[in-house]
C-alpha positions as a Markdown table, in Angstrom:
| # | Residue | x | y | z |
|---|---|---|---|---|
| 1 | Met | -4.8 | 297.7 | -93.9 |
| 2 | Thr | -5.8 | 294.2 | -92.8 |
| 3 | Ala | -4.0 | 290.9 | -93.0 |
| 4 | Ala | -7.0 | 288.9 | -94.1 |
| 5 | Gly | -9.9 | 290.4 | -96.0 |
| 6 | Pro | -13.3 | 288.8 | -96.5 |
| 7 | Ala | -12.2 | 286.9 | -99.6 |
| 8 | Glu | -9.1 | 285.5 | -97.9 |
| 9 | Gln | -11.1 | 284.5 | -94.9 |
| 10 | Phe | -13.5 | 282.6 | -97.2 |
| 11 | Phe | -10.7 | 280.5 | -98.5 |
| 12 | Ile | -9.3 | 279.5 | -95.1 |
| 13 | His | -10.5 | 276.1 | -93.9 |
| 14 | Asp | -9.4 | 275.9 | -90.3 |
| 15 | Asp | -8.5 | 272.5 | -88.9 |
| 16 | Asp | -7.8 | 271.2 | -85.4 |
| 17 | Glu | -4.6 | 269.4 | -86.4 |
| 18 | Pro | -1.8 | 270.3 | -83.9 |
| 19 | Pro | 0.9 | 272.7 | -85.3 |
| 20 | Arg | 3.8 | 271.1 | -86.9 |
| 21 | Arg | 7.3 | 271.4 | -85.4 |
| 22 | Ala | 9.0 | 274.6 | -86.2 |
| 23 | Lys | 11.9 | 274.7 | -88.8 |
| 24 | Arg | 15.2 | 274.1 | -87.2 |
| 25 | Arg | 17.2 | 275.6 | -90.1 |
| 26 | Gly | 16.4 | 278.7 | -92.1 |
| 27 | Ser | 15.2 | 278.5 | -95.7 |
| 28 | Arg | 17.7 | 279.4 | -98.3 |
| 29 | Trp | 15.0 | 280.9 | -100.5 |
| 30 | Ile | 11.7 | 282.4 | -99.5 |
| 31 | Leu | 9.0 | 284.8 | -100.5 |
| 32 | Gly | 9.4 | 285.1 | -104.2 |
| 33 | Gly | 6.0 | 286.8 | -104.2 |
| 34 | Ala | 7.2 | 289.8 | -102.1 |
| 35 | Ala | 10.1 | 290.8 | -104.2 |
| 36 | Thr | 8.4 | 290.2 | -107.5 |
| 37 | Leu | 5.2 | 292.1 | -106.6 |
| 38 | Val | 7.2 | 295.0 | -105.3 |
| 39 | Ile | 9.1 | 295.2 | -108.6 |
| 40 | Leu | 5.8 | 295.1 | -110.4 |
| 41 | Ala | 4.5 | 297.9 | -108.2 |
| 42 | Leu | 7.5 | 300.1 | -108.7 |
| 43 | Leu | 7.6 | 299.6 | -112.5 |
| 44 | Ala | 3.8 | 300.0 | -112.7 |
| 45 | Ala | 4.0 | 303.4 | -111.0 |
| 46 | Gly | 5.8 | 304.7 | -114.1 |
| 47 | Val | 8.5 | 306.4 | -112.2 |
| 48 | Tyr | 12.0 | 306.2 | -113.7 |
| 49 | Leu | 10.7 | 303.4 | -115.9 |
| 50 | Phe | 13.6 | 303.1 | -118.2 |
| 51 | Thr | 16.2 | 303.2 | -115.4 |
| 52 | Leu | 14.3 | 300.6 | -113.4 |
| 53 | Gln | 14.0 | 298.4 | -116.4 |
| 54 | Arg | 17.7 | 298.6 | -117.1 |
| 55 | Ser | 18.5 | 297.9 | -113.4 |
| 56 | Tyr | 16.2 | 294.9 | -113.5 |
| 57 | Gly | 17.6 | 293.5 | -116.7 |
| 58 | Ser | 21.2 | 293.8 | -115.6 |
| 59 | Asn | 20.7 | 292.0 | -112.3 |
| 60 | Val | 18.1 | 289.3 | -112.8 |
| 61 | Thr | 19.2 | 285.7 | -113.7 |
| 62 | Gln | 17.4 | 283.0 | -115.7 |
| 63 | Phe | 16.3 | 279.5 | -115.0 |
| 64 | Ala | 17.8 | 276.6 | -117.0 |
| 65 | Glu | 16.3 | 276.7 | -120.5 |
| 66 | Glu | 13.2 | 274.6 | -120.8 |
| 67 | Asp | 13.9 | 271.3 | -122.6 |
| 68 | Pro | 10.8 | 270.2 | -124.5 |
| 69 | Gly | 12.1 | 266.7 | -124.7 |
| 70 | Ser | 12.6 | 266.3 | -121.0 |
| 71 | Asp | 10.1 | 264.3 | -118.9 |
| 72 | Ser | 10.8 | 266.7 | -116.1 |
| 73 | Ile | 8.7 | 269.5 | -117.6 |
| 74 | Gly | 5.6 | 267.5 | -116.6 |
| 75 | Leu | 3.3 | 268.5 | -119.4 |
| 76 | Ser | 4.0 | 268.7 | -123.1 |
| 77 | Glu | 3.0 | 271.9 | -125.0 |
| 78 | Glu | 0.0 | 270.1 | -126.3 |
| 79 | Glu | -1.1 | 269.1 | -122.8 |
| 80 | Arg | -0.9 | 272.5 | -121.3 |
| 81 | Pro | -4.1 | 274.5 | -120.7 |
| 82 | Asp | -5.2 | 277.0 | -123.4 |
| 83 | Asp | -4.0 | 280.6 | -123.1 |
| 84 | Thr | -6.3 | 283.3 | -121.9 |
| 85 | Glu | -6.2 | 287.1 | -122.2 |
| 86 | Ala | -5.0 | 287.4 | -118.6 |
| 87 | Arg | -1.4 | 287.3 | -117.6 |
| 88 | Thr | -0.4 | 284.8 | -114.9 |
| 89 | Ile | 2.8 | 284.5 | -112.9 |
| 90 | Leu | 3.9 | 281.7 | -110.6 |
| 91 | Leu | 5.9 | 283.0 | -107.7 |
| 92 | Leu | 8.2 | 280.6 | -105.8 |
| 93 | Gly | 10.3 | 280.6 | -102.7 |
| 94 | Thr | 12.3 | 277.5 | -102.1 |
| 95 | Asp | 13.8 | 275.5 | -99.2 |
| 96 | Val | 16.8 | 274.2 | -101.2 |
| 97 | Gly | 19.0 | 272.0 | -99.1 |
| 98 | Gly | 16.3 | 270.6 | -96.8 |
| 99 | Gly | 15.1 | 273.8 | -95.2 |
| 100 | Ser | 11.9 | 272.0 | -94.2 |
| 101 | Gly | 13.9 | 270.5 | -91.4 |
| 102 | Glu | 17.3 | 269.0 | -90.9 |
| 103 | Asp | 15.6 | 265.7 | -90.0 |
| 104 | Glu | 13.4 | 265.6 | -93.1 |
| 105 | Asp | 14.3 | 262.4 | -95.1 |
| 106 | Leu | 12.0 | 261.9 | -98.0 |
| 107 | Pro | 13.4 | 259.2 | -100.4 |
| 108 | Arg | 11.0 | 260.3 | -103.1 |
| 109 | Val | 12.1 | 264.0 | -102.9 |
| 110 | Pro | 15.8 | 264.3 | -103.7 |
| 111 | Gly | 17.6 | 266.6 | -101.2 |
| 112 | Gly | 14.3 | 267.8 | -99.6 |
| 113 | Gly | 14.5 | 271.0 | -101.7 |
| 114 | Arg | 10.9 | 272.0 | -102.2 |
| 115 | Ser | 9.2 | 275.3 | -102.9 |
| 116 | Asp | 8.4 | 276.8 | -99.5 |
| 117 | Thr | 6.1 | 279.5 | -100.8 |
| 118 | Met | 3.9 | 279.3 | -103.9 |
| 119 | Met | 1.7 | 282.1 | -105.2 |
| 120 | Leu | -0.3 | 282.4 | -108.4 |
| 121 | Val | -0.6 | 286.0 | -109.6 |
| 122 | Asn | -3.4 | 286.8 | -112.0 |
| 123 | Ile | -3.5 | 290.1 | -113.9 |
| 124 | Pro | -6.7 | 290.3 | -115.9 |
| 125 | Glu | -7.0 | 291.7 | -119.4 |
| 126 | Ser | -8.4 | 295.0 | -118.1 |
| 127 | Gly | -5.2 | 295.5 | -116.0 |
| 128 | Asp | -7.2 | 297.3 | -113.3 |
| 129 | Ser | -6.6 | 294.7 | -110.5 |
| 130 | Val | -4.4 | 291.9 | -109.4 |
| 131 | Gln | -5.3 | 288.6 | -107.7 |
| 132 | Val | -2.8 | 286.6 | -105.6 |
| 133 | Ile | -3.8 | 283.1 | -104.7 |
| 134 | Ser | -1.4 | 281.4 | -102.2 |
| 135 | Ile | -1.2 | 277.6 | -102.5 |
| 136 | Pro | -0.6 | 275.7 | -99.2 |
| 137 | Arg | 2.7 | 273.9 | -99.5 |
| 138 | Asp | 1.3 | 270.7 | -97.9 |
| 139 | Leu | -1.5 | 270.3 | -100.4 |
| 140 | Trp | -1.5 | 266.7 | -101.7 |
| 141 | Val | -1.5 | 266.5 | -105.5 |
| 142 | Glu | -0.5 | 264.4 | -108.4 |
| 143 | Ile | 2.7 | 265.6 | -110.0 |
| 144 | Pro | 2.4 | 265.4 | -113.8 |
| 145 | Gly | 4.9 | 263.5 | -115.8 |
| 146 | Gly | 4.5 | 260.2 | -114.0 |
| 147 | Tyr | 5.9 | 261.2 | -110.6 |
| 148 | Gly | 2.9 | 260.2 | -108.6 |
| 149 | Trp | 1.3 | 261.9 | -105.6 |
| 150 | His | 3.3 | 264.3 | -103.5 |
| 151 | Lys | 2.9 | 267.6 | -101.7 |
| 152 | Val | 2.4 | 270.3 | -104.2 |
| 153 | Asn | 5.8 | 271.9 | -103.5 |
| 154 | Ala | 7.8 | 268.7 | -104.4 |
| 155 | Gly | 7.9 | 269.4 | -108.1 |
| 156 | Leu | 10.8 | 271.8 | -107.8 |
| 157 | Ala | 13.1 | 269.1 | -106.4 |
| 158 | Leu | 11.8 | 266.2 | -108.5 |
| 159 | Gly | 12.4 | 268.1 | -111.8 |
| 160 | Gly | 16.1 | 268.7 | -111.2 |
| 161 | Asp | 17.4 | 271.5 | -113.4 |
| 162 | Gln | 13.9 | 271.5 | -115.0 |
| 163 | Gly | 12.2 | 271.8 | -111.6 |
| 164 | His | 10.8 | 275.2 | -112.1 |
| 165 | Trp | 9.0 | 273.9 | -115.2 |
| 166 | Leu | 7.7 | 270.9 | -113.3 |
| 167 | Ala | 6.4 | 273.3 | -110.6 |
| 168 | Arg | 4.7 | 275.2 | -113.3 |
| 169 | Ala | 3.1 | 272.1 | -114.8 |
| 170 | Thr | 1.9 | 271.0 | -111.3 |
| 171 | Val | 0.0 | 274.2 | -110.8 |
| 172 | Glu | -1.3 | 274.3 | -114.3 |
| 173 | Asp | -2.6 | 270.8 | -113.9 |
| 174 | Leu | -4.1 | 271.6 | -110.5 |
| 175 | Leu | -6.0 | 274.7 | -111.6 |
| 176 | Asp | -6.3 | 274.1 | -115.3 |
| 177 | Val | -4.8 | 277.5 | -116.1 |
| 178 | Arg | -1.9 | 278.4 | -118.3 |
| 179 | Ile | 1.0 | 280.1 | -116.5 |
| 180 | Asp | 2.9 | 282.7 | -118.6 |
| 181 | His | 5.9 | 283.3 | -116.3 |
| 182 | Val | 7.8 | 281.7 | -113.4 |
| 183 | Thr | 9.9 | 283.6 | -110.9 |
| 184 | Ala | 11.7 | 282.9 | -107.6 |
| 185 | Val | 13.8 | 284.9 | -105.1 |
| 186 | Asp | 16.2 | 283.9 | -102.4 |
| 187 | Leu | 16.5 | 284.9 | -98.8 |
| 188 | Leu | 19.0 | 287.7 | -99.3 |
| 189 | Gly | 16.7 | 289.5 | -101.6 |
| 190 | Phe | 14.0 | 289.5 | -99.0 |
| 191 | Val | 16.3 | 290.8 | -96.3 |
| 192 | Gly | 17.7 | 293.5 | -98.7 |
| 193 | Leu | 14.1 | 294.5 | -99.5 |
| 194 | Val | 13.2 | 295.4 | -95.9 |
| 195 | Glu | 16.6 | 297.0 | -95.3 |
| 196 | Glu | 16.2 | 299.3 | -98.3 |
| 197 | Leu | 12.8 | 300.4 | -96.9 |
| 198 | Gly | 14.3 | 301.0 | -93.5 |
| 199 | Gly | 11.9 | 298.5 | -92.0 |
| 200 | Val | 8.2 | 298.0 | -92.6 |
| 201 | Arg | 4.9 | 298.4 | -90.6 |
| 202 | Val | 3.0 | 295.2 | -90.9 |
| 203 | Asn | -0.5 | 294.5 | -89.6 |
| 204 | Ser | -0.6 | 291.2 | -87.7 |
| 205 | Gly | -4.1 | 289.8 | -88.1 |
| 206 | Tyr | -3.6 | 287.0 | -85.6 |
| 207 | Ser | -5.9 | 287.4 | -82.6 |
| 208 | Glu | -3.3 | 286.7 | -79.9 |
| 209 | Pro | 0.3 | 287.6 | -79.3 |
| 210 | Phe | 2.8 | 285.0 | -80.4 |
| 211 | Thr | 6.6 | 284.5 | -79.9 |
| 212 | Thr | 8.8 | 283.1 | -82.6 |
| 213 | Ser | 11.8 | 280.7 | -82.1 |
| 214 | Glu | 14.1 | 283.7 | -82.7 |
| 215 | Gly | 12.5 | 285.4 | -79.6 |
| 216 | Tyr | 10.4 | 288.1 | -81.3 |
| 217 | Thr | 6.9 | 288.7 | -79.9 |
| 218 | Phe | 4.2 | 290.0 | -82.2 |
| 219 | Thr | 0.9 | 291.4 | -81.0 |
| 220 | Pro | -2.4 | 291.9 | -82.9 |
| 221 | Gly | -2.4 | 295.0 | -85.0 |
| 222 | Glu | 0.1 | 297.1 | -86.8 |
| 223 | Gln | 3.7 | 297.1 | -85.7 |
| 224 | Phe | 7.1 | 298.1 | -87.0 |
| 225 | Met | 9.5 | 295.3 | -88.1 |
| 226 | Asp | 13.2 | 295.5 | -89.1 |
| 227 | Ala | 14.5 | 292.9 | -91.6 |
| 228 | Asp | 15.2 | 290.2 | -88.9 |
| 229 | Gln | 11.9 | 290.6 | -87.3 |
| 230 | Ala | 10.0 | 290.6 | -90.6 |
| 231 | Leu | 11.8 | 287.4 | -91.6 |
| 232 | Ser | 10.9 | 285.7 | -88.3 |
| 233 | Phe | 7.3 | 286.9 | -88.7 |
| 234 | Val | 6.8 | 285.4 | -92.2 |
| 235 | Arg | 8.5 | 282.1 | -91.4 |
| 236 | His | 6.8 | 281.3 | -88.1 |
| 237 | Arg | 4.0 | 278.7 | -87.9 |
| 238 | Ser | 4.5 | 276.5 | -84.8 |
| 239 | Ser | 2.3 | 278.8 | -82.6 |
| 240 | Phe | -0.8 | 278.5 | -84.9 |
| 241 | Pro | -3.5 | 275.8 | -84.7 |
| 242 | Asp | -3.7 | 275.7 | -88.5 |
| 243 | Gly | 0.1 | 276.0 | -89.0 |
| 244 | Asp | 1.0 | 277.0 | -92.5 |
| 245 | Leu | -2.4 | 278.6 | -93.2 |
| 246 | Gln | -1.8 | 281.4 | -90.7 |
| 247 | Arg | 1.8 | 281.7 | -91.9 |
| 248 | Ile | 0.3 | 282.3 | -95.4 |
| 249 | Arg | -1.9 | 285.1 | -93.9 |
| 250 | Asn | 1.1 | 286.6 | -92.3 |
| 251 | Gln | 3.1 | 286.5 | -95.6 |
| 252 | Gln | 0.2 | 288.2 | -97.4 |
| 253 | Ala | 0.0 | 290.9 | -94.7 |
| 254 | Phe | 3.8 | 291.5 | -95.1 |
| 255 | Ile | 3.6 | 291.7 | -98.9 |
| 256 | Arg | 0.7 | 294.1 | -98.8 |
| 257 | Ala | 2.7 | 296.3 | -96.4 |
| 258 | Val | 5.8 | 296.2 | -98.5 |
| 259 | Ile | 3.9 | 297.1 | -101.7 |
| 260 | Glu | 2.1 | 300.0 | -100.0 |
| 261 | Gln | 5.3 | 301.4 | -98.5 |
| 262 | Ser | 7.4 | 300.8 | -101.6 |
| 263 | Val | 5.1 | 302.9 | -103.8 |
| 264 | Ser | 4.6 | 305.7 | -101.2 |
| 265 | Pro | 5.3 | 309.2 | -102.5 |
| 266 | Ser | 8.5 | 309.5 | -100.4 |
| 267 | Asn | 10.0 | 306.4 | -101.9 |
| 268 | Leu | 9.0 | 307.1 | -105.5 |
| 269 | Ala | 10.3 | 310.6 | -105.2 |
| 270 | Asn | 13.8 | 309.2 | -104.5 |
| 271 | Pro | 15.3 | 307.8 | -107.7 |
| 272 | Val | 18.3 | 306.4 | -106.0 |
| 273 | Gln | 16.2 | 304.4 | -103.5 |
| 274 | Ala | 13.8 | 303.2 | -106.2 |
| 275 | Asn | 16.7 | 302.0 | -108.3 |
| 276 | Asn | 18.4 | 300.4 | -105.3 |
| 277 | Met | 15.3 | 298.5 | -104.4 |
| 278 | Val | 14.9 | 297.1 | -107.9 |
| 279 | Ser | 18.5 | 296.1 | -108.2 |
| 280 | Thr | 18.5 | 294.5 | -104.8 |
| 281 | Phe | 15.5 | 292.4 | -105.6 |
| 282 | Ala | 16.6 | 291.5 | -109.1 |
| 283 | Ser | 20.0 | 290.4 | -108.1 |
| 284 | His | 18.4 | 287.6 | -106.0 |
| 285 | Met | 15.7 | 286.7 | -108.5 |
| 286 | Met | 15.5 | 284.0 | -111.1 |
| 287 | Thr | 13.0 | 284.1 | -114.0 |
| 288 | Asp | 12.1 | 282.4 | -117.2 |
| 289 | Ala | 13.9 | 283.8 | -120.2 |
| 290 | Asp | 10.7 | 285.4 | -121.6 |
| 291 | Leu | 10.3 | 287.7 | -118.6 |
| 292 | Thr | 12.8 | 290.3 | -120.0 |
| 293 | Ala | 13.1 | 293.8 | -118.8 |
| 294 | Thr | 11.1 | 295.0 | -121.8 |
| 295 | Arg | 8.4 | 292.4 | -121.3 |
| 296 | Ala | 8.2 | 293.1 | -117.5 |
| 297 | Gly | 8.1 | 296.8 | -118.0 |
| 298 | Ser | 5.4 | 296.6 | -120.7 |
| 299 | Met | 3.3 | 294.1 | -118.8 |
| 300 | Val | 3.2 | 296.1 | -115.6 |
| 301 | Trp | 2.8 | 299.5 | -117.3 |
| 302 | Glu | -0.4 | 298.1 | -118.8 |
| 303 | Ala | -1.4 | 297.2 | -115.2 |
| 304 | Arg | -0.2 | 300.4 | -113.6 |
| 305 | Gly | -3.6 | 301.1 | -112.0 |
| 306 | Ala | -3.7 | 297.8 | -110.3 |
| 307 | Thr | -1.4 | 298.4 | -107.3 |
| 308 | Gly | -4.4 | 299.9 | -105.4 |
| 309 | Asp | -6.6 | 296.8 | -106.0 |
| 310 | Ile | -4.7 | 293.7 | -105.0 |
| 311 | Gln | -6.8 | 290.8 | -103.7 |
| 312 | Phe | -5.2 | 288.0 | -101.6 |
| 313 | Ala | -6.8 | 284.6 | -101.2 |
| 314 | Thr | -5.7 | 281.1 | -100.2 |
| 315 | Leu | -6.6 | 278.0 | -102.2 |
| 316 | Pro | -9.2 | 276.0 | -100.2 |
| 317 | Asn | -8.4 | 272.6 | -98.8 |
| 318 | Gly | -10.6 | 269.6 | -97.9 |
| 319 | Gly | -9.2 | 269.1 | -94.4 |
| 320 | Ser | -6.0 | 267.6 | -93.1 |
| 321 | Gly | -4.9 | 263.9 | -93.2 |
| 322 | Trp | -2.0 | 261.6 | -93.7 |
| 323 | Ser | -0.5 | 260.5 | -97.0 |
| 324 | Pro | 0.1 | 256.8 | -97.7 |
| 325 | Asp | 3.8 | 257.3 | -97.0 |
| 326 | Gly | 3.2 | 259.0 | -93.6 |
| 327 | Gln | 3.3 | 262.7 | -94.4 |
| 328 | Trp | 0.9 | 265.2 | -92.8 |
| 329 | Ile | -1.1 | 266.8 | -95.7 |
| 330 | Trp | -3.9 | 269.0 | -96.8 |
| 331 | Asn | -6.5 | 267.2 | -99.0 |
| 332 | Gln | -7.9 | 269.0 | -102.0 |
| 333 | Asp | -11.2 | 270.8 | -102.2 |
| 334 | Thr | -11.9 | 269.8 | -105.8 |
| 335 | Glu | -15.2 | 271.6 | -106.0 |
| 336 | Ala | -13.7 | 275.0 | -105.0 |
| 337 | Gln | -10.7 | 274.4 | -107.2 |
| 338 | Ala | -13.0 | 273.9 | -110.2 |
| 339 | Glu | -14.8 | 277.2 | -109.4 |
| 340 | Ile | -11.5 | 279.1 | -109.3 |
| 341 | Ser | -10.4 | 277.4 | -112.5 |
| 342 | Gln | -13.5 | 278.5 | -114.3 |
| 343 | Ala | -13.1 | 282.1 | -112.9 |
| 344 | Leu | -9.5 | 282.2 | -114.2 |
| 345 | Gln | -10.6 | 281.0 | -117.6 |
| 346 | Asp | -13.5 | 283.4 | -117.8 |
| 347 | Gly | -11.6 | 286.4 | -116.6 |
| 348 | Thr | -13.9 | 286.8 | -113.6 |
| 349 | Leu | -11.6 | 285.9 | -110.7 |
| 350 | Ser | -11.8 | 289.4 | -109.2 |
| 351 | Asp | -15.6 | 289.2 | -109.1 |
| 352 | Tyr | -15.4 | 285.6 | -107.7 |
| 353 | Leu | -13.1 | 286.6 | -104.8 |
| 354 | Ser | -15.3 | 289.7 | -104.0 |
| 355 | Asp | -18.4 | 287.6 | -103.8 |
């Protein structure tokens, strides 16, 4: 297992910008991708399917209903991209309450509550693979619906109780791809996930040892992490020259490790543990109303062979800079984004990432 495969390395554009200051307060929500992908992996394994579906359905909560008449949804139904045969899911972790830093004061972003982690999951029609594209939180984009230019993660706060739909519209507009479902998970779900596993063995792909603000030191290669260590590992970025981009690599390494260990024979042979894992995740998840237990079970059952072929990549950027209002940002790489968009529409994203 490696933290960054060839495809993921291709999409990382290193930059000499000094690392940004570490967060001074923990995120309230983080790593929606980890919990959601683990649930998909467990359900896709076909073990105790009915029981896991029931556990998921009785614990998950739903976002505020989408209001077609609200400006906060960003794009009208007519403006949204055309549907494809693939299934796409937007995974969110958020920093509700200003987790980006206690001193963050952004008058154009109410409360500072922005999505701290954004991942687009693509399950092609064949169902034989999964592609996960991480979107850097500091990417500078135009938020649809007349909100102007912001970091890509600002839509969640700008949209108020429709923020998840504005986040969806932002990514749909950025990559010209229709998103079928939106999910998010909070911090306690992440902690519970690692605790249910009894810890995880994660491969740190960073070339040097680094020490987090919580005092944990991680060295290159595979190492065991308990819940607190894993949380510190996936949140840290101040030691890295490219800041959040290395943090994304660490998050991807963590998610890969969790999926592999969650679907190990020893875990799947234990119905109590499998059920506890799903109920723990689901109780800290929010989803759109369409992602019912039946829908989730059906979708991942069709993709049950994909857990062994998950590709991770990071959306390219056009280098760092400063926004007109003084924020440090990543500029867009519009040419690469257009290529990814075409691959998503053509159903060839797996081949594109493997090239």
